[in-house]
N, C-alpha and C positions, 0 to 999 in steps of 0.2 A: 504493499499500500504506499503510495507516494506521500510526500509531505502535505500537498494540497488537498488531497482526499482526506487525509487524517484531520486536518484543521477543519474542513467542511463538516466532517462527522462530529467533531467535538462541538463546533458552533451550533449545529443542528440539535444536539442533545441539550445544550445549554438553553437554547431557544425553547425547547419543549417545557423545561422546567421554570422558565422566566416568563412563560406566557400567562396572561390574566384575562379572563373573559367573564362579564357579568350579563346574564340573560334576564331580561324582563318579559314576562308573559302578558299578553293582551288582557286586560282586566275583564273578568267575567260579568261584572256588574254593568259594563258599557254595552250600548247596542251592537248587535252583530254586524260585521263588516260586509259590504257589498263585494262580491267576488267577481271581478272581470273575466269574461270567458273570451269571446272573439273581439269584441269591441273595447276601445279604450274608454275608461271611465272619465267623463267630463265633470270638472268642478263647477257647480252652479249653486248659489245659495247666499243667504245673508246670515253671517256667523257673528257670535259674540267676540269682542275684541280680546277679552281675557279668557284663558282656559286653564284646564287642570293638566298638571304633570304627574305621571306615573313612573317611577323609576325603582327598579328592584323591589317592586311590591309595595311601595311607600310614596307618599307625597314628599317632595323635596322642596325646600324653600317656601314653605306654606302651599306648595303645589299650584302656584299662580305663574301663568306665562301668558305672553302677549303675541297674537298672530301676526301683526306686522313685522316683528322681529325676524320672522321666519321667511319673509317675503322680500327683504332687503329694500324696504321703503326708505327713501332718501331723507325726507324731512320729518319722518316720524320720531316722537319722543316717548319713551316707554310709559305706558299707562294713559297717554292722552288721545284715547279714541273710545268710541262706544260700541262701533260695529264695523264689520268689513264685508263688502259686497264682493263677490267673485262671480264672474260671468265668463263662460267659455263656449262659444258657438261652434267651434271645431277644435281639432287637436293641435292646431298650429299656433295658437295664441291664447292667453288668459289676461282678462281685464280685471284689475283690482282697483277698488275705490274705498278710502278709509273715511268714516264719518265721525264727527265730533259735534255734539248738540245739534243734531239734524242737518248739519253742513258737511259736504264733501271737503276735506282738507288735503287730500292728495290722491292723485291717480297714477297708475302704472300699468304698462302693457308688458307682459312677459312673453318672450319669443321662444318657440321650440328650437332645440339645439343650440340656443344661446343662453338662456336662463334655465331651462329645464329639457329633460329627455323623458322617454318612456321606459319603463323596466317592468316587465310582466304586466303591461298595460296600465300601470300605476305611474303617476307623474313622480319624477325623481329630480331633486335639485342637488348637484354634487359641489363639493367644495374640497379642494386639496391644498395643503400649505406645508411649507417646511418650518420646523419649530426647534428652538433651543431652550429647554427648561434648565433648572438649576443643575441637574445631573442627567438628563436624557436628551439626546439629539437624534432627531429623525423626522419622519413625515406623518401627518395626521390627515385623515379623512372624515368629513362629516356630512353624511348623506341624509336627505330628508325625503321621505316617501309620503305623498299626499294620498289620503284615501277617504271613502265616505262610508258612513254606516247606513243601515236600512232605515233609520230614522232621518237620514240626510244631515247627520252631524259630521263635522270635519275632523279627521284623525290625522294627525302627523307623527309618523314613526321616524325617530332620529337614530341612526346607527353611526357610531364613532369608532374609530380605530386609530392606533399609532404603532408604528414600526420604527425602531431605532437602536441605539445602543446606550447602555448605562455606564456612565464614566468611561467611555471610549472603548470598553472591553466587552461587557456582557449584552448580547442582543436581547431585546425586549419586544414583546408583542401584546398590546392591550386593546381589548374591545369591549363595547357595551352597547345597550340600546335603550330607549325609553319612548313612551307614547304620550302624546298631548291630545286632549279632547277639547274642541271648540263647538259649543252647542249651536244649532241653528236657531235664529231668532223666531220665536213662535208668534209673536204678536205682529199685526199689520201695521204698516207705515203709510203715511200720506206720501203723495208725490214730493220727492226731495230735490233740492238744488244740488246738481251734480257738477257744478263749476267750482273746482277748488279755489279757495281765497276770496270768492265772490261774496258779496254781502247778502 
């Protein structure tokens, strides 16, 4: 066995023992997910701005998350919205409008293959970045899967992973996932002003 093969084998064994994975199951108390078959699921609905976070079977940080934070809205400030309207007429674009006090404060159009792709007919937003923590250097991925329940609530499943080295020697692999629930607004609304920043 040559030196390279020996080192590769040792590194692989170390990686196995330095891998960490946290698996969060979809909560039984939430509405059942719509399962796409042949057609892609289109996101359409009016959703609450704040939602619930479920991670490793428990609510983290009081379990409150905000939907605009996961759609990369430019002018949004955390907590400063009442509801989010998402309209998708076809698979190629998604229209998003944020409302505060019955007024639209920001609009955004997400484009297929630029802002999102489809994975198993679910909308997927990808993010990869190089990171240097205090003791770990490597690459992280943060993927967000957008799904709908049979009650038409919005579910975001976030899957994160990191691959790198610890103190320049030990290879590490870390992965976890979490679920976020944003309820569909059940009450009916009057015709709204959909021109951001307008009086």
